[in-house]
N, C-alpha and C positions, 0 to 999 in steps of 0.2 A: 720259375725264374724268368725275368724279362730283361732285355737289354735296355739301356737308358743312355741318353746323351745329357751330360751335366755341364752347366756353365759354372766355372770356378775362376776365382781371382788368382792370377799367377804372381808370386813374389819373385821377381827376376833379380838374383844376386849379381852385383857387379864387382863385389869384393868379398873376401873372407874375413875382413876386419869387422867384427860384430859391434864394436864401439861406433864405427861410422854408421852402420845400419841402425843402431839404437838412436843415434842423433837424428837421422833422417825420419825415422818413425815418430819420434817425439815432436819434430817440427810439423809433420803432417797432422798428427793428432791434436796439436795445440791450435792449428788453424781451423780444423774441422772436427770438433769433438764428436765421438760416436761414428766416425768414418767407417770403421771396420765392423763393429757390433757383432762379433762372433761369426763372421762369414768364413767358411772353410776356405783354405788356400792351398795351392800347389807351390812347392818350392822348386823353382827352375834353376838348375845348377849349370846350364849351358855356358854361361859367361865366365864361370870360375872353375871349369873342369880342369884346366891346366895351371891353376894358380900355384905359386910357389909355397904359400902358407896354407897349411891344411885347415879345413873348415871343421869347427867343433859343432857337430850336429845337435848334441844334447843341449848346449847353450843356445843354439839358434832356435830350437823348438821352444825352449823356455822363454826366450825373448819374444817370439811371435805370440805365444799364449798370453804374455803380460800385456800385449797390445790388442788382445781379443781377436787374434787371427789364428785359429786352430789349424795347424797343418794336417792335411790328410794324405799327402802324396809327395814324392820326390820325382823329378824328371830332369833329364839333361837335354831335352828337346821339346819345344812346344810347336804343335802344328796348328796353324790358324785355319779355322773352318769358316767359310762364308755361310752365314745364316740365310735361310730363305727370306725373300722380300716380305715386308709387312703387307697385309691386305690393305686396300684403299680405305681411307677414312670417308665415311658417308654422312652427309649432313642433310637432314630431311626438312628442316625448318627454314623459313625465309631469314635472310641476314639483313638487318636494318643498318642504317647509317651509324657509323662508329663501332660496329661489331667487326671482329677479326677472327678468322679461323686459320690455323696453321697445321698442315699435315706434315709432320716431321718424318723424314726418310720414307715417304710413301706418296701415292697419288691421292688426290682429293676429288670426291664426287659430290656435287651439290644438286639436290633434287628440287630446289625451290629458288625463288628470286634472290639475286644478290643486288641489293639496292644501291643507289648512289651513296657514296661515303662508306660503304662496307668494303672489307678487304678479305680476299681469299689467297692463301699462300700455300705452296706445296714444294717439297724437294723434288717431286716427280711431276706428273701431268696433272692438269686441272680439267675436269669435265663439269660443265654447268648445264643441266637439262631444264633450263628456264632462262628468262632474260638475265644477262650479265651486264649490269649497269655500273657497278663499282670498280674496284681495282683487283686485278688478277696477276699474281706473281708466281710463275712456275719455274722449276729448276733453281730454287732459291739458294742451293749450295753449289751452283755452278754447272748443273747438268744442261749442256747445250742441246741435248736431244729432246728435252721436255717440250710439251705442246699444251696449248690451251684450246678447249673446245667449248662451244656454246650453241644452244638451239636458237638464241636470239642475241646476237652480238651487239652490244651498245656500251661497251666498257669505257670508263673514264681514263683508265690507265692499264696498259698491258706490259708485262715484262717477262723475259726468259733469260736466265743466267746473267742477270745484271744489265741486259740491254732493254731500255725502256721506250715506250711510245705513249704519249699523253694525248689529251684531246686538242692540244695545239695543232696536231696534224689530224684532220678529220678522217674518219674511217671511210674507205671506199663505199660508194653507194651500193655496190654489188653485195656488201656484207652487212650493212646496217640493219639491225632487226631480223637478220636471217641466220640460218645455220652456217657457222664458220669455224675455221681453225686458224690458230696463230702458231707460227714456227719461226725458228731462227735461221737466217740464211746469211752467213758471214757475220757482219756487224749490224744487220738490219732485221727488223721483225716483218714478216710477211703475214698479212691477214687475208685469208683466202676463203671463198665460199665453198661449202661442201654440198654435193648433190645428194 
């Protein structure tokens, strides 16, 4: 025997009225057919624990199975567990003009040139171990602690958490073509040389 951590969909009941639940499931299934596709579910009873009208579990299980949601467990309390962070996305090829890479919920590491007109986006930090000439957008979901690093800073556009800096404001001569870091300081982006 081995212990295992399983990710399951929770059906959080807000009412014991199964007609309302059936209507809601029908609406979701009509908008996105195949949404559930026999995914096992946990029935969360925490919101209906003290409901005046009793819940008919036999009918509830039949209803969920009709919508291809086989119940495997009942619970009255769901504990949210923070999953470990995703490893960084690593891009080894050069990025040409018009290409875009987005590291969703993670850092981005680029090991080759980011050309003018190319775009690198990450919800975390961006590391470019080559010339960064295109656009770099870190903290795309609002992470103000995100940073951008490059071994040859020549970016057309830099952004962190929605604060932008374009080539309208020239990069300081101390960082152009050199190892540099970009960070957010209040409402401004600071581009600093790294030793």
